[in-house]
N, C-alpha and C positions, 0 to 999 in steps of 0.2 A: 638248711638246718631243720631238724625235726624234734618234736616234743613227744615223748612217750608217757602214757599214764598207766599206773598200776594200782589196783585196789588195795594191795597189802605190801608187806616188806619184801619186795622182789628186786630184780635187776642188780643183785649183789656184785656180780662180776664186772658189769659196766661201771658201777660206782667205784669199785676197787681200782679199775684202770686209771681213773682220774686221780685217785689218792696216790697211787704208785708214781704217777708222772709228776706230781707237784710236791710230794712230801720230801723233806720237811721244810722247804723254803716258803711255802704258801699254805698255811693252815696246819692243823694238828691231827687230821684224820689219816690214820694208817690203815692199811688193808686188814690188819688184825683187829683194829678197833671197830671196823665196819662188820666183820664177822661176829664179833662179840655182841654188837647191838642187834644184828640180824637174828641170832639165836635166841636172844632175850625176847624178841617181839614176834617170833614165828608162830606162836600159839594163836595170836589174833590176826588171822589172814586178811581181815577187812578193816583192821583198826589203825593201820599205818600207811595211808595212801602216799604213794611216791610218784614223783614226776622226774623225768630225765631228759636233758637236752643233748643232742648229738649231731655231729656232722660226719656223714659216712660212718665209719666204725669208731670214730673218736668221740668219747664222752666229754662234754664241755661244762656241764653243770647238772646238779640234781638237788632235790629237796624232798624231805620225808617228814611227815607229821607223826610224832611219837606221842603216846598217851602216858601220863596226862599232861597236856599243854606244853609240848616242846616241839620246836622246828629244828631239825638237823638239816644242814645244807653245805654244799661245797661248790665253788665256782672257779673255773680256770681263770687265773689272773689275766690271761691274754684275751679274755672275753668278759670284761667287767660289766658290760651292759646286761648280761644275763642275770646278774644279781637282782635287778629290778623285776625281771620276769619271774624269778623264783619266789620273791616276796609277794608279788601280786597274785600268783597262783595260790600261794598259801592263804592269802586273804580271802580268796573265793571259796576255799575248801574248809578252813577251820571254822569252828563255831564258839570260840571263846578265847580268853587271853592266852598268849604264847610267850614262852621264854626262848631266847636264841643265844647260844654261847658262841662267841667269835674270838679268835686269837688275834693278837696285835700284828701278827704276820699276814693278816688278811685285810689290808687297808681298803681293797676294793669293796669288801662286804661292809666294813665300817662306814665308808663313804655312802653306800646305798642306804644304810640304816639311818644315817644322819640326814641325808637328803630327803627322806620320807618323814623325818621328825620323830622317829621312834626313840623312846627314852632309854638311856643307859642306866642300869640299876646302880645307885650311888654307893652301895656298900661292897663293891668288888675291888680288885679282881677276885675271882673265885678259885682259880687254879693257876699254878705255875708249872709250865712244861720244862722238865729238866732233861738235859742231854749231855753226852760226853763221847769222846772218841773211844774206839775199842782197842786202842793201843796202850801199852804200859798199864794193863789192868792190875789191880791189887790181887794178892793171893786170896783164895777163898778162906774166910775166917774159920778158925777152929770152933767146932760146935761143942756144947757140953757133952760129957760122957754119955754114950748110949744113943745119941741123936745122929741121924744120917740124912743125907740129901740123895734123892733118887727119882726116877720116873715112876709113873703109875703102872703097876704090873698086872693088875687084875680088876675084876668088877668091884671088889671090896675097896680097892684104892680109888676107883672112880667115884664111888659113893662117899668115901672119906674125904676126897678132895672137894666135892660139892658141899658136904657138911661143914668143912673148914671155912668155906666162903660164907655160908649162912651165919656161922658163929662169929666170924670176924666183922661182918658188916651189919649184923642184926637184920638181915633181909631174907625173905623166903624165895627170892626170885630164881636162884640157881638150884634147881632140883637135880637129882641124879640123871633124870631123863634129858634135861636140857644140856647138862655138861657132856653127856654121852653124844648128843647130837652135835654139839660144838666140836668134839673130837673128830667128827667125820666131815667137817666143813673146811675147805681150803681157806687160809694157808696153815691150819693147825698142824703142829708136829709135836709129838709127845716129848721129844728131846728138849723142847723149850718150855714145857709146862712141868716144872719140877716141884717136888714136895719135900717137906721135912718130916721124917718119921720119928716118933718118940721111942724110948727104950722098949715100949710094949708094941711097937710097930704101927701105932695109930698115926694118921696124918694130922699134924698140928699146925703146920704153916705151909705156904706155897707161894710161888711166883709164876704167873702165866706169862710167857714170852711169845711174841709174834715176830716173825722174821720175813722181810721182803728181799728176795734174792735180786730183784731187778735194780734196786737202788742201794742195796747193802746196808739197810737200816733195820734195827730191831726195836721193839718197844716192850716194856714190862707193864702189863695191865690186865687183871688186877693183881694185887699183892695183899696177903692177909695172914693173920696169926690168931690163934685162940687167945682170948683175953688172959687166961691164967698161964699162958706160956710166953707172954711178952717180956721184954727187957732181958731176954737171954741171947740176943743177937741172931735169932733164927731167920728173920726176914732179910737182914743184911747179908747173911751168908748165902741164902738161896737166891737172892737177886744177883749177887756177884757170880754165882755159879751159872746163872742164865746168861750174863754178859760174856762169860768165857765160852759158852756154847755158841753165842752169836759170832764171836771172834773166830772160833774154830771153823765156822761155816763160811768164813771169808768176809764177815761183816766189817763195815768201816765205822759205823756210828750207832749209838743207842739214843733213841728219843729225838724230839718229843713223840708221843706224850707219855712219859712217866709222870702222871698227873699227881701233883702233891697239893692237897688243900692248903689254902692260905690260912693265916691265923683266924680270920673271920669265919671260915667255913669248916674248920675241924682240925684235929691233930695232924701233924706232918707224918709222912711215912718214913721209911728207913733212909738214912743219909748215906750216899755212896760217894766215895772219894772222887774228886775232880768233876763231879756233876755240876753243870752250869745252867742257869736259867736260859732257856731258848726262846720262850715266849710266855706271856700271861694271857689268861682267858677271862674276858669280861662278859657279863650277861646283859642282854637288852630285853626289855619287856614291852609287849604290845597289848594294849587293853582291848576289851571286847567290842567296842563300838565299831572299829574299822574291820572287824572280822564278820560283819553282817554281809548279806548278799549285795552286790552292786550289779546294775544292769549294764552290761558291756555296750549296749547300743547307745547309752548316754555319753560314753567316754569321748572327749574331744571338745571342740569349740562350738558355741551356739551364739547367734546374734539376732536381736529383735529388729535390726535396721530394715530388712525387706518388708516388714509388717507395720512400720511406723510412718505411714504416709502423712506428711504435713506436720509431724511432731518435731519439736525442738530438742528432743532428748531421745536417748536409746539405751539399751542394756545389753550386756554380754554375759554368758555363762561359760564356765570351763570346768570339766570334770576329769580329774586324774584317776587312773586305774587303781590307785592304792587307797581310795576313799577320801582323798583331799580334793579341794577345788577352790574356785573363787568366782565371785560375781562382780560386775561393774555397772554402775549407773552413771551416765554423764550427759551434760549439755554444754553449751558454749562457755559457761562460767564456772561449772563445778564438776567434780569427779569424786565418786565414792566407790571404794573397792572393799569387799568383804571376803575374808578367808574363811572357808567353811569345811566341815566334814560332811560326807554324804553317804547314804545307804538307801537300799530299797527293801524294806521289811516285808513287802508283799508286791505282787505284780501290779504295775501301774501306780505305785505309791513311792514318792521320793521324800525322804527326810533330810533336812539340812540343819546342821548345828553350827551357827556362826561362832567364830572364835576370835577373830581380829577384824577391826575396821580401820581404814585409813581414808581420810578426806583431804581434798585439795583442789587445785585447778588443773584443767587439762593443758597439755602442751600446745603451743601455738601451731595451728594448722595441722594437728595430728590426725583429727577426724576419727580417732578411736580412743580406747581406754589407755592413755599414756599421760603420766603426770608432768605438769610444768612446775608445780610447787605442791607441797603437801604438809599436812599437820602431823604431829606425833601419832603413832599407832595407838589405838585403844583396844584393850582386851574386853571381849564380850562373851556372853554365853546364852544363846537363844536358839531354841529348837522350833522349826516350823515344818508342817507336813503339806505336801502338794500332790494331788492326783494328776496323772499325766497320760497322754496318748502319743504314740509315735506313728508318723505316716505322712503322706503327701498333703500339702496345704497350699492353696493359691493366695498370694499376697493381696490380690484384688480380682474382681470378676474378669474372666477372660485371660488372666495372666497364667503363665506356665507354673504348674505346681512345683513346690520345693519340698525336699525332705525336711520335716519340721517336728518339733516337740511342742505340744499344746497342753497348757496347764489349766486346770479348773480354778485353782487358787493362784493368783499372780505371784511371780517371782521377780523381784526388783521392778515392780509396777507393770510388768508385761505378762501377757498370757501365751504368746507364740514366739518361738525362736527358730530361725533357719539353721540347718546344719552347716558348720564350717569344717575346717580341717580336723580329721580324727586324731592325727598324731599331735601330741601335746607334751610340753615339758614344764616343770615348775618355774624355770627361768623366764617363761612368758608371762607369769603373773606380774602385773605392774608394781606389786609391793614386795617382790622377792628380795630386793636389797634392803628394804626397811625392816621386814619381818622375814629373815631367812627361813627356809623350810626346816632347818635344824632347830629353830626356835619353837617349832610345834611341840617338841618334847616337853616344853615348860608348861603346856596346857594340861590341867588336871583331867584324868580319865573320866568318862561318863560313870556316874554312880550306878 
């Protein structure tokens, strides 16, 4: 398996291959949806860093940082482990809070977000994906006298279509130049991008359709009408015309994502007969603390035991790649485990923010950080800073040097820790059953 890094919004065809293979059963990204986003972001060639995971010629996952503050991603449900890699990579690249929109048909992504403790925004869902079969379509509704549905015939229509979008959404993003560029990007076809012309032949409404021949699905996105031409049935008529165009091409299904805002996020779009909710989309928010740099060399297990000659106690550290981790201090009669977040704001500097502490007694004969009994978890909020150095260190004179991390300021009463296994999972945290990692989302973000 290989990971490819791109400085800007590239790798469109590779991303579309995954979307075509999994749509609509796993997620809501359609090949046309990706073209739409690509053309919106193409002006900032270095503003949308993208990573793509592939095996041979097969795309398995991708993640793209969109400005401002959005992570777009898609992961093949047959490779759910890549969701953690996509999120970890975003954590090392972004420099602020991010929003992530995930459909309920992507349980592997939801599981990864919950496993990492990322909070689900409470006032969702934000969108409903509507879909229907392309059989038994209703007739195209009759338009008011003088209005017609047609394709875009010349440069004036292209400019009018872009202006209609700006007027409908109150956004300047779709310029004539961007819309013209979109018309030259696969899988755009003018037969599915229909407009409604007024009696004076001005574009006053439109429905942009995208069709995927490989899976026989089409989507309608976006759809808009000038405010002063609403409630005339224009959007319903042009959307129905696009559905007929999909069906004429051999299409089997429309949507998702005919994305309709829920009541919390805005007015609903045109209602189409027999459209059924296919999925809802919820938003997950990730605050800025965990998007600081982490030192990959710290990720994994560390133990003070090789350096604790004659001591009756020892400490362990564990750093996860997503900015969470835990520490453990234990002796024969007591065990204390602290769940923390970590980051490295500068080379050789580690910041720890303690969030939960669990105390108890160690398991009989365990010899490591495993509870025999424990007290209820306590929520805490304490930040400490530690300067560190990575390199070989001998536990005693004449002993073989070990890979170690040495701290100027002690962590859990110890200054030196020997490297343990680098592979690490949240389930190895002795407190993961008491304070599940999904509980991390209850922790308030760093002010």
